[in-house]
C-alpha atoms as an extended CHARMM CRD file, in Angstrom:
* protein
*
       242  EXT
         1         1  MET       CA             -9.3070000000      -23.5840000000        1.8760000000  PROA      1               0.0000000000
         2         2  LYS       CA             -6.9800000000      -22.3330000000       -0.8770000000  PROA      2               0.0000000000
         3         3  THR       CA             -9.8650000000      -21.7900000000       -3.2850000000  PROA      3               0.0000000000
         4         4  ASN       CA            -11.8390000000      -20.0210000000       -0.5710000000  PROA      4               0.0000000000
         5         5  SER       CA             -8.9950000000      -17.6430000000        0.3060000000  PROA      5               0.0000000000
         6         6  ALA       CA             -8.3350000000      -16.8800000000       -3.3770000000  PROA      6               0.0000000000
         7         7  SER       CA            -12.0030000000      -16.0720000000       -4.0240000000  PROA      7               0.0000000000
         8         8  LEU       CA            -12.2270000000      -13.8280000000       -0.9770000000  PROA      8               0.0000000000
         9         9  SER       CA             -8.9810000000      -12.1160000000       -1.9790000000  PROA      9               0.0000000000
        10        10  ILE       CA            -10.3090000000      -11.3220000000       -5.4610000000  PROA      10              0.0000000000
        11        11  PHE       CA            -13.5360000000       -9.9830000000       -3.9540000000  PROA      11              0.0000000000
        12        12  SER       CA            -11.5020000000       -7.8560000000       -1.5290000000  PROA      12              0.0000000000
        13        13  ILE       CA             -9.3860000000       -6.3740000000       -4.3230000000  PROA      13              0.0000000000
        14        14  ALA       CA            -12.5940000000       -5.4000000000       -6.1250000000  PROA      14              0.0000000000
        15        15  ALA       CA            -13.8680000000       -3.7710000000       -2.9070000000  PROA      15              0.0000000000
        16        16  PHE       CA            -10.5240000000       -1.9720000000       -2.5960000000  PROA      16              0.0000000000
        17        17  TYR       CA            -10.8440000000       -0.4380000000       -6.0610000000  PROA      17              0.0000000000
        18        18  ILE       CA            -14.4970000000        0.4840000000       -5.5250000000  PROA      18              0.0000000000
        19        19  GLY       CA            -13.7290000000        2.0860000000       -2.1580000000  PROA      19              0.0000000000
        20        20  TRP       CA            -10.8540000000        4.0890000000       -3.6070000000  PROA      20              0.0000000000
        21        21  GLY       CA            -12.8350000000        5.2090000000       -6.6370000000  PROA      21              0.0000000000
        22        22  VAL       CA            -15.9470000000        6.2110000000       -4.6750000000  PROA      22              0.0000000000
        23        23  SER       CA            -13.9170000000        8.1650000000       -2.1010000000  PROA      23              0.0000000000
        24        24  GLN       CA            -12.0220000000       10.0150000000       -4.8510000000  PROA      24              0.0000000000
        25        25  LEU       CA            -15.2390000000       10.8100000000       -6.7210000000  PROA      25              0.0000000000
        26        26  LEU       CA            -16.9050000000       12.0740000000       -3.5440000000  PROA      26              0.0000000000
        27        27  SER       CA            -13.8490000000       14.2100000000       -2.7510000000  PROA      27              0.0000000000
        28        28  ILE       CA            -14.1060000000       15.9540000000       -6.1120000000  PROA      28              0.0000000000
        29        29  LYS       CA            -17.8930000000       16.3400000000       -6.0010000000  PROA      29              0.0000000000
        30        30  THR       CA            -17.8740000000       17.7970000000       -2.4680000000  PROA      30              0.0000000000
        31        31  GLN       CA            -14.6120000000       19.7620000000       -2.8580000000  PROA      31              0.0000000000
        32        32  TYR       CA            -12.7440000000       17.6360000000       -0.3050000000  PROA      32              0.0000000000
        33        33  SER       CA            -15.3690000000       17.8870000000        2.4410000000  PROA      33              0.0000000000
        34        34  LEU       CA            -15.0170000000       16.3370000000        5.8940000000  PROA      34              0.0000000000
        35        35  LEU       CA            -17.3210000000       13.5010000000        4.8110000000  PROA      35              0.0000000000
        36        36  SER       CA            -15.0800000000       12.6160000000        1.8640000000  PROA      36              0.0000000000
        37        37  SER       CA            -11.9990000000       12.7570000000        4.1150000000  PROA      37              0.0000000000
        38        38  LEU       CA            -13.6400000000       10.3810000000        6.5920000000  PROA      38              0.0000000000
        39        39  LEU       CA            -14.6620000000        8.0050000000        3.8030000000  PROA      39              0.0000000000
        40        40  PHE       CA            -11.1400000000        7.9750000000        2.3720000000  PROA      40              0.0000000000
        41        41  SER       CA             -9.0990000000        7.8460000000        5.5810000000  PROA      41              0.0000000000
        42        42  ILE       CA            -11.3470000000        5.7460000000        7.8350000000  PROA      42              0.0000000000
        43        43  VAL       CA            -13.5060000000        3.5150000000        5.6310000000  PROA      43              0.0000000000
        44        44  PHE       CA            -11.1350000000        3.0270000000        2.6870000000  PROA      44              0.0000000000
        45        45  THR       CA             -7.6310000000        3.0980000000        4.1830000000  PROA      45              0.0000000000
        46        46  GLY       CA             -8.5290000000        1.8070000000        7.6520000000  PROA      46              0.0000000000
        47        47  LEU       CA            -11.3420000000       -0.7040000000        7.2560000000  PROA      47              0.0000000000
        48        48  ILE       CA            -10.8480000000       -1.8810000000        3.6610000000  PROA      48              0.0000000000
        49        49  GLY       CA             -7.1150000000       -1.2980000000        3.2310000000  PROA      49              0.0000000000
        50        50  CYS       CA             -5.8850000000       -2.4590000000        6.6260000000  PROA      50              0.0000000000
        51        51  PHE       CA             -8.5570000000       -4.4870000000        8.4280000000  PROA      51              0.0000000000
        52        52  ILE       CA             -9.5200000000       -6.8540000000        5.5780000000  PROA      52              0.0000000000
        53        53  PRO       CA             -5.9740000000       -8.1360000000        4.7770000000  PROA      53              0.0000000000
        54        54  ILE       CA             -5.1460000000       -8.4580000000        8.4850000000  PROA      54              0.0000000000
        55        55  TYR       CA             -8.3990000000      -10.3470000000        9.0820000000  PROA      55              0.0000000000
        56        56  PHE       CA             -7.5650000000      -12.7570000000        6.2320000000  PROA      56              0.0000000000
        57        57  LYS       CA             -4.0100000000      -13.0930000000        7.5520000000  PROA      57              0.0000000000
        58        58  ASN       CA             -5.3170000000      -14.4180000000       10.8530000000  PROA      58              0.0000000000
        59        59  ARG       CA             -8.1580000000      -16.4510000000        9.3650000000  PROA      59              0.0000000000
        60        60  PHE       CA             -5.9500000000      -18.2790000000        6.8550000000  PROA      60              0.0000000000
        61        61  HSD       CA             -2.7440000000      -18.2190000000        8.9560000000  PROA      61              0.0000000000
        62        62  TRP       CA             -0.7260000000      -16.1090000000        6.5440000000  PROA      62              0.0000000000
        63        63  SER       CA              2.7240000000      -14.7580000000        7.3670000000  PROA      63              0.0000000000
        64        64  TYR       CA              4.2230000000      -11.3460000000        6.6590000000  PROA      64              0.0000000000
        65        65  ASN       CA              7.5290000000      -12.8620000000        5.5890000000  PROA      65              0.0000000000
        66        66  LYS       CA              8.9940000000      -15.9010000000        3.8520000000  PROA      66              0.0000000000
        67        67  PRO       CA             12.6290000000      -17.1080000000        3.7010000000  PROA      67              0.0000000000
        68        68  VAL       CA             14.8180000000      -14.6940000000        1.7200000000  PROA      68              0.0000000000
        69        69  SER       CA             15.7000000000      -15.7290000000       -1.8390000000  PROA      69              0.0000000000
        70        70  ASN       CA             18.3510000000      -13.1550000000       -2.8120000000  PROA      70              0.0000000000
        71        71  ARG       CA             18.9020000000      -10.2380000000       -0.4390000000  PROA      71              0.0000000000
        72        72  ILE       CA             21.2430000000       -8.2620000000       -2.7150000000  PROA      72              0.0000000000
        73        73  ALA       CA             18.9280000000       -8.4680000000       -5.7360000000  PROA      73              0.0000000000
        74        74  GLY       CA             15.9370000000       -7.5570000000       -3.5740000000  PROA      74              0.0000000000
        75        75  TYR       CA             17.5190000000       -4.4170000000       -2.1440000000  PROA      75              0.0000000000
        76        76  LEU       CA             18.8310000000       -3.4620000000       -5.5870000000  PROA      76              0.0000000000
        77        77  PHE       CA             15.3100000000       -3.4230000000       -7.0480000000  PROA      77              0.0000000000
        78        78  LEU       CA             14.0040000000       -1.4270000000       -4.0810000000  PROA      78              0.0000000000
        79        79  ILE       CA             16.7850000000        1.1360000000       -4.5060000000  PROA      79              0.0000000000
        80        80  LEU       CA             15.9750000000        1.3650000000       -8.2190000000  PROA      80              0.0000000000
        81        81  ALA       CA             12.3180000000        1.9950000000       -7.3350000000  PROA      81              0.0000000000
        82        82  ILE       CA             13.2980000000        4.7960000000       -4.9410000000  PROA      82              0.0000000000
        83        83  VAL       CA             15.7590000000        6.4060000000       -7.3600000000  PROA      83              0.0000000000
        84        84  PHE       CA             13.3440000000        6.2580000000      -10.2980000000  PROA      84              0.0000000000
        85        85  SER       CA             10.3240000000        7.5610000000       -8.3820000000  PROA      85              0.0000000000
        86        86  THR       CA             11.9310000000       10.2400000000       -6.2020000000  PROA      86              0.0000000000
        87        87  ILE       CA             15.2850000000       11.3050000000       -7.6870000000  PROA      87              0.0000000000
        88        88  LEU       CA             14.9650000000       10.8900000000      -11.4650000000  PROA      88              0.0000000000
        89        89  SER       CA             11.3610000000       12.1070000000      -11.3650000000  PROA      89              0.0000000000
        90        90  GLY       CA             12.4500000000       15.3000000000       -9.6060000000  PROA      90              0.0000000000
        91        91  ALA       CA              9.9600000000       14.7230000000       -6.7720000000  PROA      91              0.0000000000
        92        92  PHE       CA             12.5870000000       14.8720000000       -4.0190000000  PROA      92              0.0000000000
        93        93  VAL       CA             13.9420000000       18.2430000000       -5.1710000000  PROA      93              0.0000000000
        94        94  GLU       CA             10.4130000000       19.6290000000       -5.5850000000  PROA      94              0.0000000000
        95        95  ALA       CA              9.4830000000       18.5190000000       -2.0610000000  PROA      95              0.0000000000
        96        96  ILE       CA             12.6110000000       20.1870000000       -0.6220000000  PROA      96              0.0000000000
        97        97  ASP       CA             11.9600000000       23.4130000000       -2.5510000000  PROA      97              0.0000000000
        98        98  LEU       CA              8.4720000000       23.7290000000       -1.0320000000  PROA      98              0.0000000000
        99        99  LYS       CA             10.0600000000       24.1540000000        2.4230000000  PROA      99              0.0000000000
       100       100  TYR       CA              7.3320000000       22.4830000000        4.4460000000  PROA      100             0.0000000000
       101       101  SER       CA              6.9840000000       23.1560000000        8.1600000000  PROA      101             0.0000000000
       102       102  TRP       CA              7.5720000000       20.1910000000       10.4800000000  PROA      102             0.0000000000
       103       103  SER       CA              3.8940000000       20.2750000000       11.4460000000  PROA      103             0.0000000000
       104       104  LEU       CA              2.8100000000       19.9130000000        7.8260000000  PROA      104             0.0000000000
       105       105  ILE       CA              5.3390000000       17.1450000000        7.1770000000  PROA      105             0.0000000000
       106       106  LEU       CA              3.9130000000       15.2740000000       10.1780000000  PROA      106             0.0000000000
       107       107  LYS       CA              0.4000000000       15.6420000000        8.7290000000  PROA      107             0.0000000000
       108       108  TYR       CA              1.5470000000       14.0860000000        5.4430000000  PROA      108             0.0000000000
       109       109  ILE       CA              3.2510000000       11.2470000000        7.3280000000  PROA      109             0.0000000000
       110       110  LEU       CA              0.0750000000       10.5510000000        9.3110000000  PROA      110             0.0000000000
       111       111  LEU       CA             -1.9990000000       10.7240000000        6.1230000000  PROA      111             0.0000000000
       112       112  PHE       CA              0.1540000000        8.3890000000        4.0570000000  PROA      112             0.0000000000
       113       113  PHE       CA              1.1990000000        5.8830000000        6.7080000000  PROA      113             0.0000000000
       114       114  PRO       CA             -2.2460000000        4.1870000000        6.6710000000  PROA      114             0.0000000000
       115       115  MET       CA             -2.7400000000        4.8800000000        2.9580000000  PROA      115             0.0000000000
       116       116  SER       CA              0.5080000000        3.1900000000        1.9340000000  PROA      116             0.0000000000
       117       117  LEU       CA             -0.0970000000        0.4600000000        4.5290000000  PROA      117             0.0000000000
       118       118  GLY       CA             -3.4040000000       -0.4300000000        2.8870000000  PROA      118             0.0000000000
       119       119  ILE       CA             -1.8310000000       -0.5960000000       -0.5650000000  PROA      119             0.0000000000
       120       120  GLY       CA              1.1260000000       -2.5430000000        0.8100000000  PROA      120             0.0000000000
       121       121  LEU       CA             -1.0210000000       -5.1010000000        2.6220000000  PROA      121             0.0000000000
       122       122  PHE       CA             -2.9560000000       -5.8350000000       -0.5540000000  PROA      122             0.0000000000
       123       123  ALA       CA              0.1150000000       -5.9020000000       -2.8190000000  PROA      123             0.0000000000
       124       124  PHE       CA              2.6310000000       -7.6820000000       -0.5840000000  PROA      124             0.0000000000
       125       125  LEU       CA              0.4880000000       -9.7730000000        1.7690000000  PROA      125             0.0000000000
       126       126  LEU       CA             -2.8600000000      -10.5500000000        0.1480000000  PROA      126             0.0000000000
       127       127  ILE       CA             -1.6940000000      -11.1070000000       -3.4580000000  PROA      127             0.0000000000
       128       128  PRO       CA              1.3180000000      -13.3410000000       -2.5580000000  PROA      128             0.0000000000
       129       129  ASN       CA             -0.8620000000      -15.4920000000       -0.3060000000  PROA      129             0.0000000000
       130       130  MET       CA             -3.5890000000      -15.6370000000       -2.9470000000  PROA      130             0.0000000000
       131       131  LEU       CA             -1.1110000000      -17.3000000000       -5.3570000000  PROA      131             0.0000000000
       132       132  HSD       CA              0.1990000000      -19.7060000000       -2.6720000000  PROA      132             0.0000000000
       133       133  ASP       CA              3.0000000000      -21.5540000000       -4.5300000000  PROA      133             0.0000000000
       134       134  TRP       CA              4.7810000000      -18.6180000000       -6.1960000000  PROA      134             0.0000000000
       135       135  ASN       CA              7.9790000000      -19.3200000000       -4.2380000000  PROA      135             0.0000000000
       136       136  LYS       CA              8.1090000000      -22.8740000000       -5.6670000000  PROA      136             0.0000000000
       137       137  ASN       CA              6.7130000000      -22.4720000000       -9.1750000000  PROA      137             0.0000000000
       138       138  LYS       CA              8.4050000000      -20.3040000000      -11.8460000000  PROA      138             0.0000000000
       139       139  ILE       CA              5.1670000000      -19.5530000000      -13.6850000000  PROA      139             0.0000000000
       140       140  GLU       CA              3.4740000000      -18.4200000000      -10.4710000000  PROA      140             0.0000000000
       141       141  SER       CA              6.5940000000      -16.4010000000       -9.5970000000  PROA      141             0.0000000000
       142       142  VAL       CA              6.2200000000      -14.4390000000      -12.8320000000  PROA      142             0.0000000000
       143       143  LEU       CA              2.4730000000      -14.1860000000      -12.2190000000  PROA      143             0.0000000000
       144       144  LEU       CA              3.1270000000      -12.7430000000       -8.7560000000  PROA      144             0.0000000000
       145       145  ILE       CA              5.3940000000       -9.9780000000      -10.0520000000  PROA      145             0.0000000000
       146       146  VAL       CA              3.0540000000       -9.1340000000      -12.9330000000  PROA      146             0.0000000000
       147       147  SER       CA              0.0230000000       -9.1910000000      -10.6130000000  PROA      147             0.0000000000
       148       148  ILE       CA              1.6430000000       -6.7000000000       -8.2350000000  PROA      148             0.0000000000
       149       149  SER       CA              2.5200000000       -4.4280000000      -11.1600000000  PROA      149             0.0000000000
       150       150  ILE       CA             -1.0350000000       -4.6020000000      -12.5360000000  PROA      150             0.0000000000
       151       151  PHE       CA             -2.4370000000       -3.9630000000       -9.0570000000  PROA      151             0.0000000000
       152       152  PHE       CA             -0.4440000000       -0.7310000000       -8.8200000000  PROA      152             0.0000000000
       153       153  PHE       CA             -1.4160000000        0.2790000000      -12.3650000000  PROA      153             0.0000000000
       154       154  LEU       CA             -5.1340000000       -0.2130000000      -11.7350000000  PROA      154             0.0000000000
       155       155  SER       CA             -4.9760000000        1.3570000000       -8.2670000000  PROA      155             0.0000000000
       156       156  PHE       CA             -3.6210000000        4.6490000000       -9.5170000000  PROA      156             0.0000000000
       157       157  TYR       CA             -5.7550000000        4.5820000000      -12.6500000000  PROA      157             0.0000000000
       158       158  VAL       CA             -8.7400000000        4.4010000000      -10.2950000000  PROA      158             0.0000000000
       159       159  ASP       CA             -7.1380000000        7.1170000000       -8.1310000000  PROA      159             0.0000000000
       160       160  SER       CA             -7.1890000000        9.4660000000      -11.1400000000  PROA      160             0.0000000000
       161       161  LEU       CA            -10.7670000000        8.3360000000      -11.9260000000  PROA      161             0.0000000000
       162       162  PHE       CA             -9.5040000000        6.8280000000      -15.1960000000  PROA      162             0.0000000000
       163       163  GLN       CA             -8.1210000000       10.1850000000      -16.3780000000  PROA      163             0.0000000000
       164       164  ASP       CA             -4.3360000000        9.8320000000      -15.9870000000  PROA      164             0.0000000000
       165       165  MET       CA             -2.8980000000        6.8950000000      -17.9190000000  PROA      165             0.0000000000
       166       166  GLU       CA              0.6390000000        8.2690000000      -17.5460000000  PROA      166             0.0000000000
       167       167  LEU       CA              0.4080000000        8.2030000000      -13.7430000000  PROA      167             0.0000000000
       168       168  ALA       CA             -1.0390000000        4.6840000000      -13.8400000000  PROA      168             0.0000000000
       169       169  ALA       CA              1.7270000000        3.4440000000      -16.1680000000  PROA      169             0.0000000000
       170       170  THR       CA              4.4140000000        5.0510000000      -13.9960000000  PROA      170             0.0000000000
       171       171  MET       CA              3.0320000000        3.4410000000      -10.8590000000  PROA      171             0.0000000000
       172       172  GLY       CA              2.6930000000        0.1540000000      -12.7120000000  PROA      172             0.0000000000
       173       173  PHE       CA              6.4340000000        0.2970000000      -13.4440000000  PROA      173             0.0000000000
       174       174  ILE       CA              7.2100000000        1.1920000000       -9.8350000000  PROA      174             0.0000000000
       175       175  GLY       CA              4.9650000000       -1.6990000000       -8.7970000000  PROA      175             0.0000000000
       176       176  LEU       CA              7.0170000000       -3.9670000000      -11.0620000000  PROA      176             0.0000000000
       177       177  LEU       CA             10.2510000000       -2.9050000000       -9.3220000000  PROA      177             0.0000000000
       178       178  LEU       CA              8.6630000000       -3.3110000000       -5.8930000000  PROA      178             0.0000000000
       179       179  GLY       CA              7.2680000000       -6.6880000000       -6.9440000000  PROA      179             0.0000000000
       180       180  LEU       CA             10.7430000000       -7.8270000000       -7.9670000000  PROA      180             0.0000000000
       181       181  GLY       CA             12.1000000000       -6.5090000000       -4.6760000000  PROA      181             0.0000000000
       182       182  TYR       CA              9.4620000000       -8.4610000000       -2.7670000000  PROA      182             0.0000000000
       183       183  PHE       CA             10.0850000000      -11.6090000000       -4.8190000000  PROA      183             0.0000000000
       184       184  PHE       CA             13.7510000000      -11.6790000000       -3.7860000000  PROA      184             0.0000000000
       185       185  LEU       CA             13.4650000000      -10.2900000000       -0.2260000000  PROA      185             0.0000000000
       186       186  ARG       CA             10.0800000000      -11.8270000000        0.6830000000  PROA      186             0.0000000000
       187       187  SER       CA              9.7660000000       -9.3460000000        3.5370000000  PROA      187             0.0000000000
       188       188  PHE       CA              6.5350000000       -7.3630000000        3.7470000000  PROA      188             0.0000000000
       189       189  TRP       CA              7.8340000000       -4.6970000000        6.1050000000  PROA      189             0.0000000000
       190       190  VAL       CA             10.9660000000       -3.8180000000        4.1390000000  PROA      190             0.0000000000
       191       191  VAL       CA              9.0420000000       -3.4300000000        0.8800000000  PROA      191             0.0000000000
       192       192  TYR       CA              6.2370000000       -1.5620000000        2.6350000000  PROA      192             0.0000000000
       193       193  LEU       CA              8.6680000000        0.9940000000        4.0930000000  PROA      193             0.0000000000
       194       194  THR       CA             10.0270000000        1.5600000000        0.5820000000  PROA      194             0.0000000000
       195       195  LEU       CA              6.5050000000        2.1440000000       -0.7260000000  PROA      195             0.0000000000
       196       196  PHE       CA              5.7460000000        4.5280000000        2.1480000000  PROA      196             0.0000000000
       197       197  LEU       CA              8.8590000000        6.5940000000        1.3940000000  PROA      197             0.0000000000
       198       198  ILE       CA              8.0160000000        6.7530000000       -2.3200000000  PROA      198             0.0000000000
       199       199  MET       CA              4.4180000000        7.8160000000       -1.7120000000  PROA      199             0.0000000000
       200       200  LEU       CA              5.3760000000       10.3650000000        0.9490000000  PROA      200             0.0000000000
       201       201  VAL       CA              8.0080000000       12.1260000000       -1.1820000000  PROA      201             0.0000000000
       202       202  ASN       CA              5.7940000000       12.2420000000       -4.2710000000  PROA      202             0.0000000000
       203       203  THR       CA              2.7880000000       13.5060000000       -2.3400000000  PROA      203             0.0000000000
       204       204  LEU       CA              4.8670000000       16.2270000000       -0.6930000000  PROA      204             0.0000000000
       205       205  ALA       CA              6.0120000000       17.2420000000       -4.1740000000  PROA      205             0.0000000000
       206       206  ASP       CA              2.3890000000       17.3580000000       -5.4130000000  PROA      206             0.0000000000
       207       207  ASN       CA              1.4370000000       19.6620000000       -2.5190000000  PROA      207             0.0000000000
       208       208  LYS       CA             -2.2660000000       18.6970000000       -2.5890000000  PROA      208             0.0000000000
       209       209  TYR       CA             -3.1880000000       17.9190000000        1.0060000000  PROA      209             0.0000000000
       210       210  ASP       CA             -2.0710000000       20.9450000000        3.0340000000  PROA      210             0.0000000000
       211       211  GLU       CA             -5.6820000000       21.6480000000        4.0920000000  PROA      211             0.0000000000
       212       212  TYR       CA             -6.5300000000       18.0310000000        4.9600000000  PROA      212             0.0000000000
       213       213  SER       CA             -8.0220000000       17.6700000000        8.4420000000  PROA      213             0.0000000000
       214       214  TYR       CA             -5.3770000000       16.9380000000       11.0790000000  PROA      214             0.0000000000
       215       215  TRP       CA             -7.9420000000       15.1630000000       13.2650000000  PROA      215             0.0000000000
       216       216  VAL       CA             -8.9400000000       12.8470000000       10.4340000000  PROA      216             0.0000000000
       217       217  VAL       CA             -5.3440000000       11.7640000000        9.7160000000  PROA      217             0.0000000000
       218       218  ILE       CA             -4.7260000000       11.2200000000       13.4390000000  PROA      218             0.0000000000
       219       219  ALA       CA             -7.8740000000        9.0780000000       13.7090000000  PROA      219             0.0000000000
       220       220  SER       CA             -6.9080000000        7.1200000000       10.5810000000  PROA      220             0.0000000000
       221       221  THR       CA             -3.4000000000        6.4670000000       11.8760000000  PROA      221             0.0000000000
       222       222  LEU       CA             -4.6940000000        5.3720000000       15.2960000000  PROA      222             0.0000000000
       223       223  LEU       CA             -7.1880000000        3.0230000000       13.6280000000  PROA      223             0.0000000000
       224       224  SER       CA             -4.4790000000        1.3730000000       11.5190000000  PROA      224             0.0000000000
       225       225  LEU       CA             -2.0910000000        1.1350000000       14.4810000000  PROA      225             0.0000000000
       226       226  THR       CA             -4.8560000000       -0.4350000000       16.5930000000  PROA      226             0.0000000000
       227       227  ILE       CA             -5.5130000000       -3.0770000000       13.9240000000  PROA      227             0.0000000000
       228       228  LEU       CA             -1.7790000000       -3.8330000000       13.6960000000  PROA      228             0.0000000000
       229       229  ALA       CA             -1.5050000000       -3.9800000000       17.4970000000  PROA      229             0.0000000000
       230       230  PHE       CA             -4.3400000000       -6.5200000000       17.7810000000  PROA      230             0.0000000000
       231       231  ASP       CA             -2.6750000000       -8.5940000000       15.0550000000  PROA      231             0.0000000000
       232       232  PHE       CA              0.6680000000       -8.4610000000       16.8780000000  PROA      232             0.0000000000
       233       233  ILE       CA             -0.9030000000       -9.3800000000       20.2240000000  PROA      233             0.0000000000
       234       234  LYS       CA             -2.8940000000      -12.2510000000       18.7200000000  PROA      234             0.0000000000
       235       235  ASN       CA              0.1520000000      -13.6660000000       16.9270000000  PROA      235             0.0000000000
       236       236  ARG       CA              2.2810000000      -13.3530000000       20.0410000000  PROA      236             0.0000000000
       237       237  LYS       CA             -0.3740000000      -15.1450000000       22.1030000000  PROA      237             0.0000000000
       238       238  SER       CA             -0.6100000000      -17.9230000000       19.4890000000  PROA      238             0.0000000000
       239       239  ARG       CA              3.1690000000      -18.4410000000       19.5570000000  PROA      239             0.0000000000
       240       240  THR       CA              3.1440000000      -18.5450000000       23.3560000000  PROA      240             0.0000000000
       241       241  GLU       CA              0.3410000000      -21.1330000000       23.4550000000  PROA      241             0.0000000000
       242       242  SER       CA              2.0730000000      -23.3450000000       20.8810000000  PROA      242             0.0000000000
């Protein structure tokens, strides 16, 4: 069972990168057409990013959280990740200076809730459960943190279609801080919320998605929420039956 889940996880990560790369390439080739938006927000973020990890979670009986190792150290690394990526980078000030309307801010939230959820599920649910004994073995603990960092590096290198090494390296470092935060806190949802905040602020600062379809981001968010709701209901039913 462990070998099976690890093999499927590796295959899923490959599908994740391919889905991200193809959707980004199509977006550029079609000048961000509706088709490319649907591929990115529905197929990539919803079906690949959210559905696959949640499906594996239920198939292999994974858990979102494990017992906390060191709460103070965990939160410290998450705070460092936020400060480095939003304050020291200048992204927070840039986002404020753009003076977004509340409607546009909501669009960005709806766009990057499922996007960051997909990345978070792969980084902080699928990868930790692929390694299995990282909370008992020091070598696997180091491997977990490094794997999360590499996952972020490769993800954003693919996002730039292998053009922006600086972005990839920066996100690899942020992934390292988030990986350390996860290692000590062992809470998916806390680390995910940190990732969501980081991605939201930086994307607002980049100011790239003002024209993105509102209906597409609503559909993508509803799809991800539906998948999470089914997972919650199924887990609640399982606990009740046991």
